N, C-alpha and C positions, 0 to 999 in steps of 0.2 A: 526383515530390516536389511537387510544384504541387497536383495530388489530394490529398497525406496534410496538408497546409497547411491545404489547406481546410477538412480532417476536423476537425484540432487547433484552428483558428476557429469554425467550428461550434460542437465539444463545449466552447469555453470560452467562448462564446458563451449556452449553454444550462446549463451549471454554474457558470460566475462572471459572471450576469447584470449585476449591479450595480456591478461592476469596468467589463463591457464597456459598460452605457449612461452610465457616469461618461464613460469615453475618446470616445466617440462625440458626448456633450453638448460637452465641450472642443473637440473636432473640427470640430464645427458652426459654435461659437461662435466660434472661429479664423476661419474664413473669413468669417463674418458680420463682424467685426472688419477683417476686412481688405477685405472691400467698402467699409464704411464709408467707412475710412480712404482708398480708392482716389475715390469722389467726395466728398470735402473736399478731397481734392488737385484734381479738377476741379470746383473752385469754388462746391461746394455748401456752404449752412450746414448743421451740424449735425444739428440736427432734420431737416431734407430728406432727409440725406444717409441718416441710419438709414431715416425712410421710405420713401425707393427702396431702401436695399438687401435690406430685409424684403417689398417688393415684388418684388424680383429673385428671392429664396430662395423668396415664396410662405410658407403656414404651417410654421413652424419643427417644431411637431410631427409634423403631415403626414410629413416631411421624414425626421424621426427615425423611423417607422413603415414608411417607403421601405425604410429604410436596415437596418432590422432584416429585414424580408421579404427582402432581400437573403440572409441570412442561413440562411435555409434550417429553422429551428427556431424560427420565432416560432407555428406550430403547437400545437405541443405545450406552449407556455408561454399561450397563447390557450386552449386547450382545461384547461390546468388555472385558468385564470382563470375561464372559461364555467362549468367545475365549482363552485367556492368561489361564485359571484356567483350561480348556481343554487339552490344550498342555502340560501345566507342569503335569499334570494327567498320560496323556499316555506316557508321556518318560519315567516317573517311571516304566511303564509296557510295554519294549522295546518289551517283546518274543511276547506277546498280541499283542499287536500293531500293528509288522512286519505281523503276523499271519492272522489278521483282514483285513490289508491292500493290503498283496498279495491275499486275498481271492476275495475279490470284486475288485480286479484290473484284475485278468481273468474275473469275470464276465461282468464288463464294457467294458475292451479293446475287448472283443468277440463280445459285442454287436456291438462296436462303429466300431469295422472292418465290419462288414454283414450291419450294417445300411450304410457306405458310400458306399456299391455299390447296394442300395437301392436307396438312395440320387443320384448316379451320373446316375444309369439308371431308375431308373423310375420315380426321385421326381424333379430333376435338369432339369427346360427347356431347351430345346435344342437351340444348339450355332448357331439360327440363327436369321436374324430379325424379330421380333415379331412371335418368336416361335407361340403361342396359336393361330393365325391365319391361320397357315398350318395344312394342313388335307391331308388325303390319299384316292385314292378311291378304297374299297376291290375290288379286283380278278385282275386280267391281262385283257390285253389287247396290239393288232397288229398295226401299223403306220397308217393304216388310221382311224381307232378307236381314236386312240390320237389326230389326226387331226380334225376328226370330233367332238369332245367331246372339243376340245379347240377351235373351231370355234364356239359350241353354248353355252356355258355355260356365264350366267351373273352373276351368284350369287360366281366366283372364275376364279382365272386364274389356267389354266392346263398346267402342265409340266410332261414328260416320263424320264424312264432311264432303260437300260437294264446292268445289272449285268452281270459276266459272262463272259465278252470276253477278253481272252487271246491271245496274238499277239507276232509276233516273231519280239526283238528288235536286228535289224540287222547294220553293216555300221561302229562297234562299237569295234572289239576285238571278242571276243567268241560270236557267237549269243545268248539271251538271251529271255527266255520266261518269259513274264509280263502282269499283271491283269490288264485289265481297266473296266471301263465303257462305253458305248455309252447313250449319255444323247440330250434329244432335246436343243434347241439351248436359252429357256428362260430359261433353269433349275437353272443355279445359281442366275441369276438375282431374280427370284422366290424365292431362299430362300434369298436373299439378302446376300450373303457372296463377298465382294471385295477379287481379287487377292494378292498375296504379292508381286507379277512381273506383267507388261504385262494387257492385261484383260481378260474378262471373252469372250462367244459365243456370236454374235451379232442375231438379228430377221434376220432368213432366212440361217445363216448360217448351218441349216440340210439340205439342197438339195441337191440335183446332184450339181458337178461341184464346188462348195462351202465348202462343210465338210472336205475336205485333212487337217485339225488341230489338232491340240492334245495340251491339260493341262495338266503340271505335277504335281503329287503331291510333297510335299515339301522332303520326305524322299528319292524320284526317282529323284531329283535335288540334292541333296547331294551327294549321291553312286554313281551317274552314272555323272554328270555332275560339280561335282564338285563342284559345289553352285556357279556355272559363275553366275555374276548378268548380264551379255549380251548375256544372253542364248536366250532371244525373239528373235521372226526371223530365228532363227536357224533350218533348216530341220532337221529331223532324219527317218530312214526310220523302219514304222511299219509294218509286212508282204508283205514286199517288194513296200511298196507305200508310198512315199515321203510324210510327215505333217510335215507341219511348226507347230513351238510351238510358241503359242502367248499369254502364260500362266503360272504363278506357284501359287498355292495355299496356303494359310499359315501353317504351322505345325500343327497349332490347328481345321483344317478344315477336318472335319470325316463324311462322308454319305454312309451308308449302309455298304459293307462288307469291314472288316478290310484291307483286300490285296489289295486296288482299290492302284494303283499306278499311272494313266493319265486317262484323260478323253476323248471322242471322240466326235463329233456330230454323230447324228444319220441319217442315208443314208436314208432319207424319199423319194423314185419315186413313184409317183403314176403309172409311165409307167408300174411298175414291181408288175403287180398285186398280184404273187404269194405271192412276198415277204411283200409287203403293208397291205394283207388281209390277209395272211396265215402264216406269217414269226413268228420269236417268241414272242411272250406274253411277254410284260413289266409290271409292276405296273403302277401306274399314280401320284402321287401327286398333290397339290391345294394351292392356299393362298386366302381364302375368303377377299375379297372385302370389301371397307369398308361399314359399315352398313349391311353387310350380317350375316347371323348366320350360323351356321353348322346345323340346321333344315331345313331351306329352301336349302340348298345345297344339303341335303339327298334328296326333295323331286324334286329337279330338276333332281338330278342323275336317282333317278328312272324314271320320265317323259323322259328323253334323250336318253338311251341303247337302250329303244325297236327301237326307230328309229336307233340308228347307228347299231344294228342287221339287218337291214331292206336293210344298204349299202353294204354287203356284196358281192360279186359276185357270190355269192353261196350260198344254203341253209344252214342255220344255224339252230341248235336244239331251240326249245322256252323257252325253260330253261337256254341258256346261260345266264350269267348275271341277273338273277333272284333277286339274293338274294344280288346285291350290292349294295351297302352303304358308307358313307361318317364317317371316324372317325378320331380321331385327329392324325395326323402326329405320333406325342411318340409313342399313343399307337401301332399303326401299326408297330413301328421300336424296339418295347420291347417286342411286342409278349408274347410267354407264360412263358418267362424269368420273367416275373416279378410275376408270381403265385411261382414259384420256390422259388426266393430272399423273395417273404413273408411268407414261410413256412421257411424256412432256419431262418430268423428275428424273429418267432416265437417262434424254437424252440431252441434259441441262449437266448430270453426272460425268459426261463422256467431254464436254467442254471443258469441266475442271481439271479434268486427270491430263486434259491437250495442256489446260495453264503451268500443272506440276510439272511435265514434260520441258515447257521452255522453261519456270525456272531451273530446272534440274539442270539444266543445258546451260543457264547461265552462271549458275553455282560449278559446274565442271571448268567451264572457260577459266573463273575467276580462281578455282582450286590449283588450275596452271599456272599461276603468278605467284602461289603462296608457298611453294612445295620449301622454298628456302626456310621459311617462317614453319613450315610445320616438322622441319629436318632442326630446325636448333631446339624446338621444343622434346622434338623426341631425344634429344643430346644429351638435354637436362635433365632426364628423366620422367618423361610421359610419355604412359602407354599408350597402346595403339588405341585403343577402348577411352582414353581420357582425349588423346584427340578427337576419337569420333564423336565422343559427347560435344565437344566445347562445339563442333562444325553440324552439329543436330539443332544446339540451341540457339545458333546462328537462323537455321532455317526454322525454327518453330516461330522465332521473332518475327522474322518475313510473313508469315502463316498471319500470328497475330494482328499483326498489324495491316495484311489484307484481308483480313477478317473484320474489322473494326468498320475499314474501308468500307468493302462490301457491307457491311450492314448498313451503312449510309444509303447506298446505292438501293438495299434491298426495300427500305423504309420507301424512298421515292417510286418503286418498282412497283411495288403492292399497289399503291394510287394508279400506277397507271393499266396496271394488269384488269384493274378491275372498270377502267373506264375499255379495254381490248374485247373481255369475255362477253359474252353474251349477258341481257340483264335477267334473263332466266336461268341463267347458274345456278343449281343448288347453294341456299347459305354462302354466296357472294358480297351480301352484305355484312357477314360476319368474320371476311377474312381481316387478320390483323396481324402485325407483330405481338406475339405473347413470350413468355418466357422457354416455350417448347421452342421457337424458332431462335432464341438467342441460345437456347444449350445446344439445338444444332448446331449452328453457327460456329459457337465454342470447338463442338468435335469436330466439324470439319475443318475446322481452322487446323486444331492439332495433329488432327490424322494427315492433313494436305501437308504440313510441314515436315512430318516425318517420314511422309511418302518420298517427296519430292528431295528430300535431304538425304537421304539415307545412302543412295547411290553413288552421290559424287565425297557425304562423308566416309565411305568405305574406301572409295576408289584414291582418295588424297591421303588417308591416313597410311597406305601402304608406300612406305619410305625407305628409301635404296639413300644411306644418310653420303654414302660418298658420291654418289652423284649426283644428289641434290644439292652440296655442300660445294660442287662446282661451278664457276661462272655461267656455265647455261643448264644452271639447274630450271631454268623455266622451260625447257622443252622437255624433263624429263616423267617418263610416264605418258604424253603427249601420244602417242600410235593409241593406248591403252584408253585414253581419256577419247582417242577422236572414236574407237569403236562404240563406243559406249554412247556418245553423242550421238553418232548416225543412228543407231537402235533407236533410240529416243524418238527421234526427227520422222523414222516409219511408224513408229508408234502413235506419232500426231499425224500423218499424214493416213494414215489406215483409219483412225476417229475421225478425222475429218470427211473422210469417203462416204462412210453408215452414215455421219449426218449429212449430209448435203445430199445422198443419195435420198434420203428421207422426207426431206425439204423440196428436194425434184418431185417426188412421188405425190405429194401434199399440195405441191403446185400445179403440176398436169390436173391433180383430179379437182381444184379449182379453177384450171382453166374449160375443162369439160363441164364442169357445172354449169359455168359461167355462160357456156355457149350452146347448151341443151334448148332447143327448139319449147317454148312452155307451152305452146299451142294457142298463142292467143299474142297479140301486139300491146307489150306495153306504153308505148311512147305518148304522148299528149292525152294520158288518161288520166284525169284525178277522181280518187274516191274517198267519199265519206259516209260514216255510218248514221242514220237515222232512227232514231229511239222513240216511238210515241209509249205511254205508260199502256202498264197492261188494261185498266181500266179502257183508255178510251178507245183503245183495239176489241173491247170485247165486244162491239158491234161492229162486226166486218163492214158491214156499209162505209159507216164513219172513218172507219181507217183506210179503205177502198179509196174513198174520197181526197182522203187526208193526202195519200200519195199519187194518186194520179192529178190533183192539183198541184202536187211538189215537182212534178215531170213537168207538166205543161210551163209552169215559172220560170223552172230551169232552166227550158233550154232557151227561153227568154233572155236570159243572163247575158252582160256582155261576154263576148267572148267563147262562149258555149257553143259549141257547132251541133252536137248530138247530147242525151240522156237517157239513160235508163237504168231498171233496178235490179239486183240480186241480193238473195238472202247469204251467198257466200261468196265472198272474194278468193280467188284461188291466191294461193300461199300467204293467208291472214293469219290463218291459224282457225279460221269458223270453220264448222263443222255441222253440215247435214245429211244425216243418213235414214235408213229403215231396209226394216228386214222383206223380203220380196219373197211370193212365187212367180216362177217364172214357166209361162207358155211352151211347154215341150221337156218338160225338165220336173217331172215329177219328183218328190222326195218321201221318205221314209220319215214319220212324221217325228223321229227321235234323232235324226240327223238334223245340224242347223242350217236355218234358211240364209239363202245367198243376201247379202248384204248391198246394196244400192247407195252411193253416194250423190245423195239429192240437194240440184240447185233451184229454187223458183224463184223464176226471171221473169221480165218483161218482154214485149217480142223483140227490140231492136237491141235487144243484148247483144247477140250474136255478131251481127253488124258493126258495133263500137269497140267490141271486143278485137274482131277479124277473126273469129273462129268459122272455119269453112263447114259450109254445107256440102255433105260426099252424095248423101242422097236422099229421094223423098223431098220433105217442104219443112220450114220453119213456122215459129207459132204466127200467127196474126191477132186482131185486137178481137176476132170472132170465137178464138179457143178460151176467150175468159167472161166471155157472156153467160150468163145466170142460164141454168140448163142446156150446154154446150158440151158436146161426149168430151170423154177425160182422153186425152193426148198425152203424150211425151215423146222427145227426142231423144235418141239415146246415142252413146261417142262410139267410135269405130273400134277398139277393142272389146267394149261390153256385146258387142253385134257377135265379133270373130267366138266373143268366148261359149254365148250362151247358142248362135245361130251360126256356125261355122258352114260354109259352102250350101250357106238358106240366103233369101230373103228377109232381112228380118221386119221391111215394111208391114203395118198389118197383125204384128207378132205380138202379145200383150205381156205384159207384168201386172203385179198388185200387193198391196200391201200386206201380211199374212191375216193381219187381225181386220181384213176388209174382203167384202164381195165384188164389189166392183171391179173387173177389169180394165187397161188402160191401154190402149192401144199406141203403138211406137208408129210415127208418122215420119219421121226424119233421123239419119245419120249424120252427126260431125264429127270432126276432127278431134282427137285426143289433146286435152289440158291437165296438166301440171297444178292437181288441185291442192295436193298434198303437201309436197317441196316437189325444188328443182331436184332430186334423185328419183323419186319416186310420185308418180302420176297421181296415186291411192295409196292410204295405207295398207299393209299384209291383208288384213280381216275385211276387207271393204271388195268386192267381187266385178264392181260396175258403175258406172256413171251414169244416171239418165239429167234429165232437165225437164222439167213443169210449168206450164205459163199459172203467173199470178192471179188468183182468181178462182182458178179451178182445179180439177184433178183430186179436193178432199174429200169432195160431198161432206154427207149427214156424219157429223162425228169428227170430223177431220179437223186439223189444227192446221189452219194459217197463219204464214210468220208474221211475227209481230215486229220484229226488227228487219231492216232494212237497210242495205247501201246502194247509195247513187254512184254510177259508173260514168262520169262526166267525162265528154273529149271535147279537147279544149283546143282552139284554134292558137292558142299564142303562149305567154308566159302566164302561168294562173294568177298571179299576183295576189290580191289581196279578195281570191273567190273565196275565203272559207267565211272571213267578216259578212261576206255579198250574200252566203249561203244562209249563214245562222239569223241574218235576217228576213232573208225569205221562210224560213221555217216559223221564224217566231210570229209572223205575220196570218201564218194558218196553226199554230199549235203554240202556245207561248211555253208551255209544260215542256216542250220537244227538246230533248238537246241534239246538239252535233257534233260529233268525236269522230277522233281516228282519220281526222282529215290528212292527205297524204298523195300524194303518185304512186302509182301503180307502179313506177321504174322504182322507187323508194322499197315500195314493199316485195318489192322481187330480188333487191339486193340486200335488202333485210334479213331472205330465208337464205343467205348464204351467208349472215352473220357468224355461225358456228364454226365452220370450214375454214371461213377466213382467219380465222382468230387464230386457231391451232396453225395452221399453216404458216401466217404469222409467226407467230411463235416459234417454228422450225426455221424458218428461213433465218431468222435475227441470229439462232442458234447454231446455224449452219454456216452463215457468215463470221461470227466470232471465232467457229472452229480453223473456217479457212484462213482468218489474219494468221491468228495463233501458229497454225500449220505451216504458212508461207515465212511468219518469222523465225521459226524455228527452224526451217532447213535452210533461211539467210543466215542465220546464225550459225549453223555448222559446218557451210559453206566458208565463208569469211574465217571463221576462226582456221578452217585447213587449209585458207588460202598464205594466211596469216603463218602459219607453223612449215610451210615449205615454199615462203619467198627465196630463203636461200636456193633450192633444189628447181625455183621456175628460174632464177641469175642465172643458173649454172646450164639449163637448158636453153635459154636464150645467147649466152655465152657462145653454146656449143652450133648453134646456127636455128634452132626453134625458129619456128614463125610463130604472129602472133594469134592465127588461128588454131595452131597446134596448142597452144597453151590457151586457147577459150574452147577447143575437144577436151581439154584435160581434165579442165572444174566440170564443166558441161554434163560430160560421162561422170564424174560421182556425184552431181546433182540429180542428173536420168535414174542412175542405178537405185538411187532413193528412195525417188519418185515411182519408179515402175513394182519396187517389195513394194510398197507403202500399198500403192490401189491395187495392188493382186490382193494382199490380205484383207485390204479393205472391203474388195469387192465379196469375198468369201463371204466377211463379218458380214455384211448389207443384207446376202440373199439368206440369212441363218437368223437377223434381227426385223427388217423387215416386214413379216408377217405379224407382225401384233401390230402394225396398222394396217389391216385388212378391213377393220371396224370402220377408217377413217377417207379412204378412200373408193371414188366413185369412176368407173369407166378406164379405168388401169389398175394392172396384176402387181402384185407387190416386187415381182422380178422382169419388172417392163425392160426391153433392151433396151431402146432408145435413151431410157433415164441413163441405164447403167454407164451405156458406152458416153453419152452426152457427159456425165459429173467425171467419168475415167479422163475424159481428153482434156476438160477440163483443170481436174487437180495436177495432170503434166506438166499444162500449160502454166499455172501458175506457181510451179514449181521451180520450171524451168526460169520462167522470170524472176523468180527471186534469187536463181543462180547466177543469173545472168552479170548481175552489180558485182561481187567480190568477182567473176569473170574478166568485167572488164577491169579492174583492179589490179588483175595478177597478170593483164596484159601489157599493162605500162611499168610493170618493175624493171628497174636500172639496174643490170649486172653489174657494173659496177660496182654501187652502192649495196646491193646486197651482200655479193663476195666482201666486199669491206666489212661488214654489219656483224658476219660467219667470222 
């Protein structure tokens, strides 16, 4: 009951404060009068009795505060009071408030925008059922291995998916090339995502005769089928095959490539041994069964894969899948994007710290003008903690205002980031402002307010009443404040140095990439993907005649100088390779075979692309004739790797599963096939070119998709439309897709490093601007504080250059200290950028020296304006003011 009474009294003091205060005043007045009466009774005169009673009681108002503190509710009342007072105070200084809020908004808003990426891509759980139980088996596997693993695993259910399945959609007007994914029948049920319409694949529907089915994504359903709710059961023609639509996935469903528009079942046919065990390898995913842990799944995978490797109908390398393991699916999907996003988040946090330092400097300047106010509050009984709390409340109000404005900037920033980042960034479509971002913004705003407000509040609360109440109170503590302001300015410069060096390294890296010679001439070349149906190209002669006719008609088009065909356009993301035996390089059957990147081309390809012939000869039409000897052209680096100090002409390579040797007849320059940073993927050992129509032999697979490579005499203009009509005249079911200039393809290959560099450059620019503003503020305030000193110096004969040197020396000292600290910090932190750099080391001397000179120059430029103002000080006016 006593506890309940305390609660009721506290609630009464909180919600009926005036009544409680009135009763408190009455009670204290009663005790005071009683003491006065006692003193009079003891023989004191009334006036002395009252003074004695007041001395014994102490300060009446202080006594009231102590009584209120006993209620344990004063902190709420004080907080409300501090908030009201803080808002009134900030409203009286709209300029200061606007600058502080805007500065914080830039820092907090940028942090919120970048965190929204980290949150949606790295932190937010996958939008599938019980995502914590979803895993990925590293490496890739053929259909036969999928079936074997799925049948033997006890810790998890396993599914597979094969991305990059492009099929022709025909029978609906102009043929169109659409992107899809082939999945095992249990794929959707394993993820636990129901369809929006219809159903998903059932067990066994990835077997021959049962797999002519398709599931559409929401966007394709809306665009090609007008969102028809009766679409289920309708048939569509994909690659010349009728497939029944059995389902439509919801708009929120995304998996793997963002380009996926449909899903078809895998065609798992054990009778087709080559495709079943040697066809396209694919990733495997799994769902842990009840009670199973990821460690148990890892152990089971390590024990299962060696048995699966032994099921291949031919000898496989002993190292195949040696390092395969099980990792969370989210980790697998995010990949290297995680480290890049965390680097960006760390960089933008530095920008926020610089913004905090700037606002702290503003508060220190403002505190100098409020010394008399603080002294009056202290003289009236306010404790140092009470003054600190009021000043911290004002800082938090500024931070909350900055956070609210920053959140608005972040909303627009997220849309801008989606456009800036590469389209293949994992989970990019899911990036949004959700409750986690709101909570992060609120936490950052509160923490920011405490960080930048603590030091100024602590300094402002150190009050010497005697000095502060004098007329020169505004100068009280100026030296101490100047030291702290200088320290904050040095910290801003140091942080700016780290960011600008990071941006400089990325800019140099992008410059190096942009100036890499890719091994071909991209100017005036247009490419277009031509993809006849598999059924059409089932008869090679028909397919060959189609492409030969297309080449002839394309060369006759207006503005076309020449044309050729290739199955793989450099830097386009297309891929062709095979495992090879190489002459003079015998290998142990347990060792992996060398992998050769293969481009199938027509004879004019090298001339059109400007790829130089170094030795031997190029292809001629005779090399494509039936019965012609099998020949190939290799790249310079391939020749040096396999036949160093030998003549590669006349040497031989062959596919590991074939008996026919292929003769090397020429050596050409290297081409960046894979990316601007590397000619070939790490797992590829060399590159070869084969003539279209030959070198495949019995059982070989001729490419059924080719890209036209067209050298234009001028602007491509409406070339895409003209080409589409040309192709339609030869085969109306063949779509034309991916029409682009080769220059555009080269530029797009740099999208990922360009986007990272752009973000870093923006962060560095913000840091540089904020740092310059901070230095300007410190030096300007110092000049204002030393106006009388400068006036005396001028009166005693100091020249303008002496005053200039005095001010600039102060700025130069801060700049050099800040740059030195920043260089040390950059050496320690830029190593995290190593994976993002090309042709530049993390301690590149030129970048470090250039940035150091830039920051010193910017700092001195920021000091020059207040220095000029100091040079114009009138000593008479300055001394009279003093």
